[in-house]
Phi, psi and omega in degrees: 000134178273136174234153167233147177284118186226159170204167180251134186202168170259117184285164181247159180284157174311322181295319183297308183304325184283329174282329173293329178295322181288325178292324183293313174306325178295299176308317173307311180299320191277340178244031182302134185092338179273136190287082180237136177270106178285130172287125174312141189291334180287340182269354181288127177216180175254110182277131172261325172204130173267115183275322191078211181296130180225125180289159183298325170300312179301323169317297174316305180300318186288329175293321176289326179294318183290318169309315186286314178297316175306318183294333188268005182237145178271158176295150182217173180250140174238143176252142188246134173168171177071144183263140167207192179211152166253142354284332176202171181285344181275331176230072182291142171226331178229136167262137186217161166247135179287155177235123180256122182222156182289166175307336171304323180291324179292318175300317177299313179298310179302318183293314178291329175299315178295315183292313185290332174295320181298326178286347173119002186270138185299143177287141176299132171290327169274147184287145178305120181232105192287124177196166184236111180292117176264330181196153173246143189266134183288153175302336182284346186298138173265174182296332175299316182299314185301314181305315176303308175313305179305321183289316182295320175304323183277334179267349178261100185270125175248110183276208185294114171281330186146174181231152177219148176275134176267114171245354185200164182236148183241142162266120177249150168256141184241115179249119185271125185250162171303326176272009179123174183285148172243134172249142180230137173287132173257332176202139176249110180259110178296137168291160183298133182283000000 
């Protein structure tokens, strides 16, 4: 049985990608030599649900679910800005840019989570926290590296980077390649007009 690695996400406008690229470049300069795996800017998106391995049968069911759920929600706007880290700036593991969104985003994510759980995909253990991942700190990072990352995150202020209108939700395929993950959109499900 064939499977594909997949996730459900919101894609970003080219303008937002350009601004995120500028932020990432500045962080790379300030953190030169620190072991961070940077996400290529074209791969930065707002993940609503990571599915993992999906059978081809389930892929078709997921497409139907996503079309139906997207049609139940109106388009909305999200704002991008502020720099942060998970679990915290003092103990960073993931560097991110924040997403400010209306309740519509939370409702859409909750509906997708509920439907995919019904289909047998594990419910996320953490509460949904909208963010855009810029980089992941390597396990090889030592305490001095983590301190440096924390100091840079505290001193480098990132304000409002822009807003984008969310009109569709994507089902992406993720193929892991030697140079990093390559994402292919398998479905664009428009939100209700």
